[in-house]
N, C-alpha and C positions, 0 to 999 in steps of 0.2 A: 871644838866642843859642836857649832854650831853645823860644822858639816856633818858629825858622825851621825848625830839626830837627824838629819833629811836623809845617809843611806841608808839607816836604820827605815824612816817610817819607808821609802822606796821598795827596798823588800821585803817589810811587811804587804806592801801592797802588790807585789806580783804574787805572794805566795797568795794570797786571796783572791787573784784572779786564774790563779793557775787551780784552785780548788772548787771554784762554779762554774767553769768554764765545762765540763761534763754534762750537769743539770742543765743549762741552760742549751747544750746541745741538742741534750732528750726530748726536753720542751717544743725546740722549734724546728729542730734538722726535719720530723716525719710529717708537720703539718704540711699541705699545699697552700699554694697560694690562693689568696683572697678569700680562705676559710673565713667563716666566721664561726664567733660560741664555742664553746669547752668541746675540745677533742678527746677521746675515751683515752688517749694517751696521756693526758692532765691529772687522772686519778690515780693509777700506777705506783705503787711505792706508798699511796696514805695506808694511813692505820682502817678507813672506811668508807668507802664510796659512795657519797650520798645517793639515794633511792627515789626515784619518783614512784608516788604512791600510783598504783593501778587501780582502774574504779572495778568496786563489786560486782561483779558480772548479775543483771536480772534475772529474778526463776524463770524458766523456759515452761513454757506446756510439753509435757511428753504425747510425742506421736506416736501413736499404738502403732505396731509393728504389724497387724494384721493376724497376727497369734491370739485367742480367746484367752484369757486367766480367768480361773475361778476364783471367785473371791470370798472370802468365810465373811458372811457380814459377821455385825456384833452380836451375841445372844437379845432376842426381845423378848418381851412378854407375847403371847400367842392369845389370841385374838380367841372368845368362846367360841366353840363349836358351833356351826346353827342348828337350828329344829330341824328334825326329818320329818316331811311329811309325809302324810300316808299316800301311797304308792299303789294303784291297782295292777295288779300283776297280770302280765299276759297270759290268755287263756291257751294251755299246753294242747299241742296238736296231737291229735294222736298216730301212732307211729304207722305207715300202712302204705298203699297203694295212694296214687295221687288221684283225688278225688275227679271226676269226670262229669259228676249233676250236681247244679247248685239248686237251693230249695230255700227263697223267703219264707218266714214264718213271723208273724204276727199275733201276739199274746196280750190279752186285755183281761181286766176283773170283769165278774160282773158289773159295775159302775162303768163301763167303757173304759176304764185308764188303761196305758201300756204299763204290762209287766215288766221291769227290769231287773238284771241281777241273775238270770237263772246261766246256768254252768251246762257243758255239753251231757254229764248225765242226767239231766232232769228231759231232756227229749228221747223219744223212741219215734222215729220213721221207718212208715212201712210203705213197700213196694208192692202194689199188688197182694198186699196182705203179708209180705214176708218182710221180716224185719232186718235193715241197715245197718250196716257199720258207718258212725260219722266220722267222718277222718278230716272235717276241716268243720269250723266254727267261729264265727263273727258276730259282732253287735254293727248296728248301720248307722252308728253315730258317726264315725270315721270312713265308715266304707263309701265308696265313690259309687255312682251310678249313670246308666245311660238309660234317657229318658225321650219320649216321642212327647208333645203337646201338639195334638191335634183340634183344631177350631172351627166348630162350623161356621159359614159365611155366607148359607142358602139365603134368600131372600125372606125367609121367616122368621129368622135372627138380627133382623134391620132394630125394633126396637129393644132388642137385647143385646147389639155388638159393643157397647160403650161396656155394660157390665163385664160382660166377656174380658173385654181387654184389664180391664180393673184387676180379674181375677187372675188373669196372667201373668200381669205385671209384678201382681202379689206373692203369687207362687216363684216365681223367677228371682226377687229382692229376697223370700225366704229360704227357699230350700238351692239353691244352686250355688255350689261351691267350688273350690280348685280341685280340680281333677275328674268332674264330673264332665258330663257331655252328656248338650242337649239339643235337640233341632226343634221345630216349629212349621208345621204343616196345615192350613188350611184347605175346607174344603169345600165345593157348595156340588154344582153337579161332577166335577174332576176334581181332585186332589192337588195341590200345586205345594210346591218345597217351597217356603219361604226362607227359610234361615237353616242351613244343614249345621252337624254336629259342631256346637262350641261352649266354652263354657262364660262368655262375656258376655255378660249382663246387657251391656250398651250393644251387640249386635242383636241382641235378641229384642229391645226395648224395639229396636228400630225395626225390626220386621214387625212387631207388634202393627207399629202404623202403615202398614201395607195392607190391613184386615179392610174388605167393604162387600156388605153383602148385597149378594145376588144370586140369581138363579136358583135350582132346587136343591134338593138336599139326595145327596149319595153317602151315608154314613157305613154303612159296611162295605162299600169300593174301599172308601178313605181309611178301614180301620183294616182293611186287608192291604192294603198301601204302605200302608205304616208298621205293618208287625214286621218284614223283613227288614228294615231300616234300624230298627230297636232292636234288632237280632246282631245285627253286625256292628252294634256297639260293643266297644272293650271291657266294659266291667260288667264285672260278676251278675249285678242287679242290674235287672231291668226291667222298666216300667213304660206305659204309656198313659197319661193324661187326656182324658176327654172333655170338650166342654161343648154341648150342644142340648135342644130342645128333643132331642131323641127320635125325634121322626125320621123318617127316612119313604122318600118318593121316589126317588130314582138310579136306585143302585142293580147293578146286574147279577149279583151275588145276593143269596137271602141269609137272615138273622141265624140260620143254622148251623148254614157253612162259617158264616165268623165267628161265632161259638166255638166250632170244632178246629177252625184255624188257630184262636187265641188259645185254647186249651192246649193243643198239640204244641205250641211255641213256649208255654211255660211262660207266660210276659205278666205281670200285674197291672189290671187295667181299673185306672179310676176315674169315674165321671162327675162332673156339676151339669145335673140338668136346671135350665134356665126355663122356666115354664110359667104357665098363669097369665101371657100376654096376650091370649086369643090366636087365633089364626093369621097365618103372615098373608101377604098380597096373594093371588090366583092369578098366574100368569100362562105364556102360551109355553106346550112342548110342541115341537116340531122335530119330530123323526127322534136321531139319536141328541136332536140341539134342545136344551132347556132355559126358558127365556126366567124359568120362577118357578114355585109349586105349584104344582097341578092341582093341589086341593091344600084344605085349612089344615092347621097341625091336630094333630090329636095328643093331648098330652098324655091321657091316660096309657097311652099308644108307646108313645115315647120314653115313659119312666120304664113301663115293662121290659123295653130293650134296653137301655142302659143298666135297668137292674140285673138281668142275667147277662150282660156281659162282664158284670162286674165281679157280683157274686159266683162266679164260677171260674174267675180265674186268681181268686182271694183279694179281692181290691175293696172299694171301698163308692158306694154313689152316696152322694149329697144332692138334694132335689130342691131348687129355690123356688120359692114362688113371685107373685107380684108383690104380695107383702112382705115378702123378706126383700126384694131390691131397691123398692119405691121408698126415697129418703133416710133409708138406714144402708149400710156397709156391716153392718155387725155380723149378721147370718154368714156373708158371705167370708168376711175377715175367720170366723169362725172353721168354715169347710176350710178355709185353705189354710190354715195353721196347722186344723188336723191333720190334712192329707200331708204335708211339710213334715211334720211331726212322727208319723207314722212310720216315712218313709225310712227314718232317724232312729227310728224305734225296733227295726227289725232285725230279728236273727237269721244268722245263714246258714245254713247246715250244706255240708258236702259230703258227697259218699261216691261209693262208685259200686254201680247198680251188679246184682248179681246175676242177673239175666243178659242174656245177648238177644239181640236181634232188632227187626225195625218195628217191632209190636208198638201200640200206643201203651202208656204203664198208666195205672192209677195209685196216687199218691196220698198219704194220710199221716197227720204227725202228732203225737201225745205229749201231754207233761205228768211227769211224774213227780208230782207233789200232794202235800198232807190237801190242799184245798183246787186240787186240779178239777173238782167237779164243777167250781164256779168260776173257773177259766174259760173262756173261748179262744179255739186257736187256728186262725185264718192262714192258708195256702195255697199255692195254685193246684187245683184239679186234677193234675197228670201233666204230663207232657208225652212227646213221641222224637222217637230217634235218628239220626243217621238216615236213611230213606225218605222217611216221612216228614223230617226235618227240612230237609233240602225240597220237600213241596213246598211246606212254607215260606221258605224263600222266594220262590217261582212267583207267590201269591195267585195260584192254579190250586183249583179244590173241585 
């Protein structure tokens, strides 16, 4: 009995051994020697292989591809439209040939105030009493200017030179703007260019520091020397500003020649006459070389000279005496402000003359308005063209 039981157990053990040997062989036969940890084959045949949780990737920034993509923004409430500001429409230019002649025009009322807001149709321009067609019109507020500053540094100006510096400095600070071109020239017996055309206030102010009064007064020669330089300016509006006591003691040219040249050049001449300081020092005259004024300054004669030069060219003269200059600069300030404001309040008219030739032409401008009889219109009296204008540029008359 015991023998039968042992045989049965032995037989059962053999059956179990044969049943489990393939599984063990599958688990161990393909695992290389020295392998640590689970082998992939260990999970075969199971219901579900255990999976490791993979980390969730963090959101990445999108790198632009270089292509622009139009994004439609979310609809937002539009801000209120800005209020429209009143704009001054540009003046329409008349259709026609390009103008070859330009005339500055100053219009004032009976109180001397500048009249603004005029239109091209308000003007009638005559050349030798023949009406001309205006093909260019502009106001002076934004129009650049080519201007010469001519200052008397003769011996007679010695007690006045500081006031002259002040006047020029204020004119430079008040009147010079970008695109303007200004030159500074001093004169006694001979004219000397201290600063050529520039819009730099610093350079002009530096040139003022070089003013040294000495010698005689050659006003006519200095004006004839400055006019061609003004004409070479690139801007349409041209002017010459003179500070002097007005007398002339050393010029080779005459007042008549100077006025004729100024009228033919069509350049506005403004002047500040500093007078009432008595005669200047009487110095020696040795042939062509002058060491000072050969006689005292005649204020009345100087005033007449400057008045003639300015009135014949459409400019203005301001005469300042000792009482105006000593202790207060209010009169000087008024003169400088007036000249500066006038340069920016002028109208510019352009046209192509109907006449041809090199002769001198008289110019006249009228204003067609209900109050025209109460208005004053100032322009250059005339100009010369071509051949005569080239004579102006040479300074020979």
